[in-house]
Phi, psi and omega in degrees: 000131195246345184219153172263157180299149182265001186266152182289145177246036183298136180271083180235150181299154177282118181295137175083001181236053183286164184303321180303327180295329180298319185292338184273342185287138181279016182233144003264154176248357179224164177305146180258132180253130175247118177272128173258115187279022177224167180286177179288151175096347179270177184297321180295317180295316180297316181296317180298316182289336175289320183279331189312307184298318181291323179296319178296321179296317181292317183281340181073023178218158175296141175243117185254132179259135179229118178275125177228076184283164175142139175054042176063033179095352182291320184300308182292322180292318178295323178302314181291323179301335183259006179277158176300140181278058185259009178078014182256344185228130177229166175230137170263091184264183185221177176306326188300295181287334182287319186234311186298317184298337181293340180267002180269163183298320182289133180293143176269128187283008178214161175239115184301330181286336184253321191258352180231153174254123178288128181259293183194144171282164176242303184220154170263137191236101172293157180241140175233166178242136179232148177240152180288152174258001181276105177057037179220120194277329187305144178240344180231168178298320180297317178294323179295313179299320179298320179295318178296319181291329181286340183218072183302127177079359181281323187264161186234151172232149182249160175206172178281005177147162179298128178090357177287166179300321179297320178295308183296322179298314181289321178296318178295322177302315181297318179293318182297326183260005180056048179235169180230136176209160184262129178277131176240105180278139176242178182266000179180165182298325180302319179292323179298313183291325176296318179293323179295312183291334179276351181081013179286331171237158184263338180201165175202164178241128182199193185289134180306320184296322179287315181295330179302320181298321180287327176293316179295330178278353177082006182265350178210163180228121177279122187259339172192161172249138187269054180227169181290329182237157178294152179281138176294339178282334183226066187297338180270356180268127182288161169285169179300319180297317178294333181274003176097018179234072183293149176080002181260122178221153179210144181200173171211183172204159177241142180206154179273139176223157177229163178298149176303139179097356177298135185301144184299323181292331175290315179302313182294318182291318179296319179299315180294322179295319178297315180297321179293321178295319180294336180281347179302128184302323180293313180295314181300318179295321179293321178296320177296319177299326180281351181076022179236085186297145179294140176258087182260170175086017181256121166284163175305323180294318179293320179294323178298319177295319179302314181297315179300319179296320180294320177297315180298327180283309193272331181304309179291328181292319178291319179300324181292342178289338179070032180292131181271158175297138184245000000 
């Protein structure tokens, strides 16, 4: 992954979607279901469950979370795209199924620009790389690259599925460093981290806050963060450029979507409710602790433009990687 988004992530209120407007909307009258297109234990699941209680309070209805993992988030996202547009089902999807998967060999059964309504983003997600400490000697990025080059195809990396940010980040890393490793897709972040700590895979790319816990526990070592600046969560961990891999960056984001045809007043109210939940000091503080800053200040229209730009950016870039069907 080679570039970061060029758009501002300023935390400003959504104009025209003030709290009084929320009280006037005739929606929701039934429980709201949020589909998480990944398994439990990963960043998307954690973020959804962090927002859930406050979102239910704001909407005045129960908010139910349903995990539907598969195909790097495509299965769950496609499921929501095909639901009735009655304001009862949403998905907290990510860059992966929305844009990255479009550059892979397998066809994506939905088009986010056509089949989904963009509601609101939630967080921006920097990516870091960690290696296992179980029977694996490297301690730095340079040593890690040397180990990969010495044994092409011997070592493995895991991800939450083909086309996910973790997959594309690690695949791009291998191309950038002229190394070879085998991709092992799992059904969720929890399985990836279990495999990493057990030494079943040698490395993975994921959120700094999650990888930090494994580093502190001694079961993994974060060797760099794929951002321009060091992470405040891991101040001693170099950036990719500092680690000798200039020009390499990786990121993701999470955002709410609804089926095409969802009523505008539902879209507007849900967007305002998400923004209000993200403004909660406890939630906002926890997101900062996780190293995934809130993306506030987006109207549905602005988020839709953001999504279109991301598809235009990443679809050709992923296709250029030449990733084969697995």
